[in-house]
N, C-alpha and C positions, 0 to 999 in steps of 0.2 A: 488443381488450386494450391497456392502457399498455405491457404489456410488449413488444409489437411495435415501439415506439419505439426500443428500444436492442437490436436483434438482433446489432449489431456495433458496437464502440466505436472501430473502425478509420475510421469515416466522418468523425469531428469534424476532423482535421487539415486536410481540404480545405476547411473552413467557416471557418477561422480564420486570419487571417494571422500570420506570425511576429512582427509588429510589435505586434498584439493580445495575442498570448500573452506576449510580453516586457513589455507594460505592465501585463497582469494580475499577471504574476508579481511585478511591483515593487510593485504595488497591495497585496499580501500583507504587504510589509513596513511597512504604514501603524502597525499597532499600536505598532511600535517607533520610532515617529517622534522621540519625544523623545531617546532614546538616539542615532538617528541624528545628530539636530542636534548633540548633545554632541560625538559623533565629528567632525563636519565642523567644530565650532568649534575644536576642538583642533587639527584638521588645517591649518585657515586660520592658527592662530597660528604652527604650524610651518614654514609656507611661507617666509616672509621669510628666517628663519634659514637655509634651505636654499639660498637664492639669494645669499646674503650673500656667501659666498667669492670668487664671480667678481668683485665690486666691488673686493676687497682685491687681487685679482691686478691689475686695471687701476691701483688707486692707487700699488702698489708699482712697476709698469712705468714709468707716465707720470710720477709725482710723484718717486719717489726714485731710479730707475735712469736714466730719459731726461732728467729734470729739465724735462719740459714738461707740466705739469699741465693736463688739460680741466677744464672746469666742474663735472663730477662729482667729479672727484680734488680739487679744492680743497673742494668741500663735506664730502668724506670727511675731509680733513686736519683740519678743525675739530674733528670727533669725535675722531680719533686724537691729535691734540695737545691734548685737552681745552681747546678754545678758546684756544690758543697758549700754553699752561702749559709744553708740552712741545716741544723743538727738537733739531734735529740727526737725521740719518738714522737712527742706531743705535735711539735712543729710539723714534722714529716707527714703524721697522719691528717693534720689539718689541710696541709698543701695538697696531698693525693686526694682527699674528699673535694676541694675546691676545684683540682682539674677535672675530677669526674663530674662535678655540677655543672662546669662551664662547657663541657664537651657535650653533655645531656642536652643542654639549652641549644647549642649549637645544632645538634641532631634535630631538635623539634623544630627549628627555625627552616633547616634547609628540606627536611622530608616534608613539611607542611607546605612549602612552596612547591614541592615536586609534586605532592597529591593534587595541588591546586591546579596546575599546570596540565597533568594527564587527565583529570576530569574535565577540564575545559575542552581538551582534546577530544575526548569521548563524547561529550554534548553535541560538539560540532559535527562530528562524524555522523551521528544519530540523526540530527538536523537535516545534513546534506542526504543521507540515506533515505529517510522519509520522503523527503521533497522529490528526490529522483524516483523513487517508486510512484509517486503522484503523477510525476510528468510522462512517465513509461504509460501509466493508465490511460491517462488523457489523450496520448498520441495514438493508442492502438485503434484498430477499426472496430467498427459497430458489429461486425460478425465475431471478433474475439471476444469482445465483451458480452455479447449474447451467449456465447458458449460456457461461460464462467457464471458461478453463484456469487452474487452481488455480497453476500455476508462472508463467504469465503476470501473475496478479494479485500473486503474491509478488515478482516481478520489478519490478513497479510501485511497490510500496510499500517495497521496499529498494533494488534498483539503480538506479531512476531518481530516487529520492529522494537517494540518495548522489551521483548526478551533479549534481543541484543543490546538494547541500552543497557539493561541489568548487567551483561557481561562486559561490556566496554567501559561503564563508569566502575564497576566494583571488581573486575576482572583483570583487565591488561595491566593496570600498575601494580596488582598483587603478583601477577605471572612473573613481570619484569623485576619488581622489587625483591619479592622473596626468593626467586630464583637466583638471582645475582648474589644476593646476601648468603644464601646457602652455600654457593661454591666458594664465596670468600671465607665462610666460617671453616669449610672443609679444609682450605688452605691453610688457616691459621692453625688450626688444631692437629693437622698432619705435621707442621712444622714444629710445634710444641711437643708432640710425642707421637711417632706414627703407629706405635703398638696400640695404643689406648684409641686412639682415632680410629685405626682399622677395625677393632673389636666393637666399637659403638656404630659403626656405618653398615657392618654386615648384615644386620636385620632388615635393613632398608631394601635390600634385593628381594624380600618376601613381599614388603609393601609394591614395589614397581610390578612384579608377577601379578598380583592380586588387581592392580589397577587396569593391567592389559584386560583381565577376566572381565571386570566391571563395564569397561568402555564397550566390549563387544556385546554384551548384554543388554546394555542400557540405551545405546544408540537407536534400535529400532524402535524401542519403546518411547522415547523422547519424540522421535517422529510421527509415531501415532498419536502421540498426545496433542502435538501441534495441529495434526490433522482434524482431530476430535473437537478441538478447540475452534477451528475453521467451521465445523459442522453445527457448533452450537451458536455461533455468530450468524451463520445463514438461516437458522431455524427462528432466531430471535428478530432478525430483519425481516423475513418474511410476515412473521406473526404481527409484528407491528405495522408493517405496510397494509395487511389485509385483516386489520383489527375489525372493520366495518363488517366484512364477510363474515368473520368468525362470529361477531355477536349477533348477526341477523340469523345465521342458521344455528345458534346456539352451540358452537363447537368449541367453547373454551375448555371443558373437561378434557376432550380429545386431543386438543392442541397442548394443554397442560401436560398430557401423557407423551405426546410426541417430544415436546421440549425436554421433559423429564428422561426420556430416551437417550436423547442427544447428551445431555449433561451427564447422564449415567456413563456413557461410553467415555466421555473425558474423564470422569471420576474412577473407571476401572483402569485407564492408562496410568493415571496418577497414583493410584495404589500399587501398580506393579512398580513403578519407579522408586516409590517409598521402600516397597520390599527389597528390591536391588540394592537401594543405598543403607538399610537398614542392616544387611548382611555384609555388604562392604566395609563400611565404615568401624564397626567394631572390631574386625579383624586386623584392618589397617593400624588402627589405634593400639591393638594389643602388640602387633608386631614391632610398630614403633616405639612401644614401651620397652621392648626388650633392648634397645639402646641405653636406656637408663641401666638395666640390670647389667649388661656387659660392661659399660663403661665403670660402674661402680666395683664390680668385680675384679676387672683386670687392673684398674687403678689400684686398689687397695691391694692387690697382691703384689705389685711392683713396688709400693710403698713399704709393706711388711718383709719382703725379701730384699730390700735394699736394691732395687732395680733401677735406680737413678729417676725415681719419680717421687714428686713431693705433694705435700697435703695442700699447698697453694696451687699448684697444677692441677690437683684433683677437683678444688674448688672452682677452678677456672673452666675445666671442662663441665663441671656441673651447669655454671652459668651459662655456658654455651650449648648444653644439652637441648634446651628449647629453641634455639637457633639451628640445631641440626635437625629436630623432630618436629618443631612448629611449622616450618614451611612445607614439611610432608602433609602435614594435616591440612593445612591451609590450601595447598596445591591440590589436594584430593577432592575438596569441596570446589576450588575454582574449576578443576576437571569436570566435575558435575555441572557447573555452570556452562563450561564449554560446550558439552554434549549437548545441552538445550539449545544453547546458541547455534550450534551447527544444523539441528533439526529446524531452527527458524531460519537460519540463513539459506538452506535448501529452499524453502518455500519462497523467500524473497528473491533469490536469484532466478527461479523458475518464472516469476514475474519480469524481471529485468532482462532475462534472454529470451522472453517469448518472440518469435519471430514478428516483424512488422509487416503483415499480410498486404498492407495497400502503400507501400512507399511511394513518393514522388519519383517519377522517373529521373535518371542522371540528366538528362536535357529538358526537364519540365521547366516551364518558364511563368513569370508572372504575367498576369494580364489585368492593367490596371483600369481599362474601360471597355465596356461591352455593348455592344447593341442588342442583346437579348435574343438571338437567333439560334433556337434549339433544334435538335435532330436527334430522334434515336432511328439507326438504320439497321433493320434485320436483325434486331437484338433478340438474342436468346439468353435465358438465364435461369439457373437453378442454384440451389442453397447448399449443392453438394451433399456430404455425409453427416450433416448436422440437423439432427431432429427438431431441436428447440427453435432454430430460425425457421424451418420449414413450416412448424406448427404456428408459429408467429405469423406467418405470411398468409395463412389461411384465415386467420382473424383480422388482417390488416383493415379491412373495409370499416370494423368498428373501434379498431385501436390504432392510432395513427404512430408511425415509427421513425419518420425522418426528421432529425433535427436540423435547423437552419445554421447559417454560418453566423448570424447575430445572436443567436442563443445557444451555441454549440454546447457549452458546459450544462447549462440547464437542461436541454433536451436529452442529452446523452445520458445525464443521470437518471431523468425520469424513463427514458428508455430502457435505461439498465435495470431499473427497480420493477418495472413491470415485465420485463420479460426473464428476469432470472429464475422467477418460481416456476417457469416451464420445466427448466433443466433437471428439477428433482422428481418431477411427475413423469418424465419421457424416459424409459429404460430401454426402448429398443425401436429401431427404424428400418425399414426395407434397404436392401443394398442398393437399390437405383431409385433415386428421388427424381420426381417428375419434373419437368420444366415448369417455371412459374410464368415465363414469359417465353413464347416460341416464334421468332422471326416478325417481332413487333417493329413497324415502321411509323413513326410520327414526326411531323413536320409543325413546328411552332415559329412564327414570323414574330420579328421585333415588334412589341407593342401589342401583339393578340393575345386575346384570353381564348384559351382552350379547356374545354372540360373532359374529364375523363369519368365516363360513367359504366354502369354494368352490374351485373349481380355481384354481391359479396364473394371475396376470395378470388377474384378475376385475375388479380396483378396490378392494380392501379397505385395502391401506396408504393409498391416495389418501383414503379417507374419514376416516382418522385425520389425513392432512394439514389436510383442510378443517376439522375440528374445531379445530385448533390455529391456523386460519387462516394456513397458508404459502401458501395459494392461495385464490382466490375463485371461486365457481361461475360458469359462465356464465350458468345461470338457476336458479331457484329460491333456497332460503335456507337458512342452517344457524344456528340459535339456541342461546342458553345461557339457561336461565330466561325463555323467551319473548322474549329480546332478540336481534336479529340481531348476529351477532359482528362485522360491520362498523360497528355502533354502539359497539362497546367498544373501548377503547383496547388496542393489542396487548399492552403490558407487563402491562396489568391482566388481560387475557384468560389469557394463558398463565401467570400466577403461581398460577392454580388447577388447573393441570394437572401430572402426573409422567408420564413416559414410562420403560418398560424395554423397550430393543430387544433384536432377534436377538443384534446384536454390539454391546455397550455400549462406549460409549468412555471411556477413561480418560485423565487429563493424566499427563505424566510427573512426577508429584509424589508426596507421600505418602499411603497409603492414608487417612490422616486427612483431607487435605486434599480426596480426591476424594470422600469420604463427606459432608464440609463444604459441597461445592460449591453446593449448593441451599438451605444454611442455614449461612452463614459464622460466625454468631454463636452456633452450638450450643455447649453445654459438653462435656467430655470424657464426661460420665455420660450425655449424651443422645446422643452418638456411639455408645458402647458398648452402649447400649440398642436402639440402631437395628442394630447388626451382630448382635446377640442374635437379634433379630426376623428378619434376614434370613439366620440360620444361617450367618453369616460369622463371628463372634466366635472360634470354636475355631482355624479355620486361621489367622486374623491371628494370636491369641497365639503359635501355634506357630512364627511367623515370627522369625529372629534380633532383629529391631529393631521386631518387632509393628507398631503402627499407625504408626509412624514408617518402615516401609519404604518406598521407592521403587519403584514400579510399573514404570518403565521406558516408553518410548514407547508409546502406545495401550495400555499394560498389558500389555507382551510378556512379563513376567516372571512372570505368573499364568496358571493355566489359564483355559479358557473359562467353567467354572463358577464359578471364584473371582471373575473378573470380573462376571459376572453378579450374584452375591450382594452385591458391592459396589455394583453399580447399584441392588439393591433396597434395600439400606440408605440409599443416598443418596435414594431416593425415600420410605422411611420417615421419614426425618429432615425432609424438605420437608413432609410431611403434608399433601398435596394433597387437594383436595375430588375431583378426577376422576383416576382411573388410566387411562393407555393402555397395554396390552401389545401389542407387536408381534412376534409369534412368540418368545417369551421364554425358550422352551426348546430351539429348533430347533438350535443350535449349542453346546450343551454335551454334555459326556461323560455317559454312562448313569448312572454312578455318583453325579453331581451332581444329576440331575435329581429325585430324590424331594426333595432337600433344598430345591432351588429352588422346587419347587411347593408344598412346607409353607409356604415363605416368603412366595410369593405369595397363599396362602391368607389368610395374616394381614393381608398388606398390602391385599387387596381388601376386608377386612371393614369394613363401614359407609361404603364409598365407591362412588360410580359408577363403573362399571368398564367399558371397552371393549377386547375383546382380539381378536386374529386369531392363530390359530394351526391347525396341522395335527396337533395332538396332541389326540385324543378325551378324555383325562384332564383336560385343561384345559376342553374345549368343555362336558363333562357338568356342570361347576359353573355353567354360564350360566343364568340365568332365561330368557332369550330368545335363540335363535339366528336370524340372518339368514344364508340362502345367497345368496351373490354370484356370478353368473355372466355373463360377458360385459358387465359394466358395469350389470346390473339385478338387482334384488332377485327371484329366482324363488320363495321360500318364506320362511315365518318361522313361529316357535312354540318350545315348548319342546323340549329335547332329545328327551324321550320321546315327544311328538307327532310331530316330524319323523322319528324312527326308526320310526314305525308307516307313514308315509304317503310318505315321499321316499326312492325307491329309491337315490338317489345318496348321500343322507346315511346311510342304513342301512348301506351298502357302506364309507362312509367312516369310521364308527365301528368298524366290524367290524376295519378294516385296523390297529388297534392291536396286535392279536395276529398279523397277517398282513402285514408290511412290502412283500412282493411285490406284494401287491395295493392297497396304498397308492400304489405308483408308478402303477399304473392309473388311480386314483381321481384323482391329481393331474394 
């Protein structure tokens, strides 16, 4: 299976070099090329103005104070005297200072504009990247999402992208600006006096060598730090999602200890990074300071020995010392930022490069109208070498897993939250995973209601997943109106389905928004009509804010029955051709069950319906019942037929009035 190619996202960093990651990161800026070019032009315009004050220092010292102007000073004198129109040192001094002030203001203007443009580019880049990561996660298969940890994915989409934001906003313009300025300054001082310039630049070779050593040491540390940050996010997400269980079993202290262990792992990596920086930066600063020593030593020697070097030039070199050494210090800090960004980019690219395990076929088509004729023909299915999903399937009769087309985002998020915790607890798996379904054939005619029943773990919810093409069978086929679902575009296929799950997912939005989720353009009258049909309008109207009431995260402010009726209203409004019901009444309070079943009766009318349930009251409404046990169809027929010939089914139906017997049946 294609899914086997991406069992772990952690393998990619060993396959791509840091240079390759960084080049790819920069290549993502290509759509912003014009704005980057504008920023660079503004930067280039500002550079001469930034370098000019040192020339004024040289002119004032050599021409006005010492009275021994050099060739550069004589040239500047023509500027400051306006071609000889100004004479006398007071006027020339004022003129030189005026030039320096005006050019400084020009530098501030153009450099500010350049920074503004470049920071806008960086923010746009981060905006597009974060949305790209989100779209990739949304488009991934359910199988892929179940293999990952929700907290780690959130860390990649948020924390790692934030790390890149820090680099792009504060690093890229510094790399370009300081780098170019350094080379321009080197060219200027080399032209001024190559001897002093060479002596001043020599110690920077040591800084370069230290930088290479630092990068080799710190790169794996930053990678580990980002991974540990993902662990912290995972632990926090799981604890918040499972806070009720934690409190019921009094495990607050134990979970606090586990969270502390995760944060301590992150802390340890950060301390290692701090130690590496503490070792590198002092040595790089010391090596860089040697430029100051060599510059003064060689310059003074040439002045004292009449070597053609002047005090004005020495002052000019001193003014440029920070322009020679400062960028090295700045770039050293930016390099540290780059290493962190590369570590974060690796994790982001792992998400973006993850193989699409269930893409649309090249010749997949849209199906705008369907009759609702469904068939599973000799379907065999297993979850391959993925323990999380295998274990999830064993629990499928109590935890619904398949989202519908009309609330794909909601149910995918709900399912991702409910299954991600399994991946942390399952550490090993047999090399051969048994089939969940084995040569299953089911025929569902248009408008027919088909019930799937049987002991828990038999494979009933997996069948719903296959109908929605959240998974593909290992062998056999699943068809809709005679068309293999693999030949239908996924969004087109799922647009004809709606699902009511055991635990309906509601967004932390208003009741109105939740009902409209499958049909955003619905009018208020249509929403109210759907709520009436779902027996939900009464309790909604009784709320202080009615349909504008916010339901809280995952609908926490509503009862189970109320949430289920809103889910049914959502399905009514979507008006699907095919309805899937996955244990729709198993998690609701008894006084709501009758209202929910009445609403489901109305919802099923005129639609192809496939339901799984342990409630005989729903099974009795089916035209055909398939008994699924151990991944096989062991019997099928109408409820009355099965009651006559199947001992298991007969006991199952009688269990409605004998709950203790129901436990034995299940």
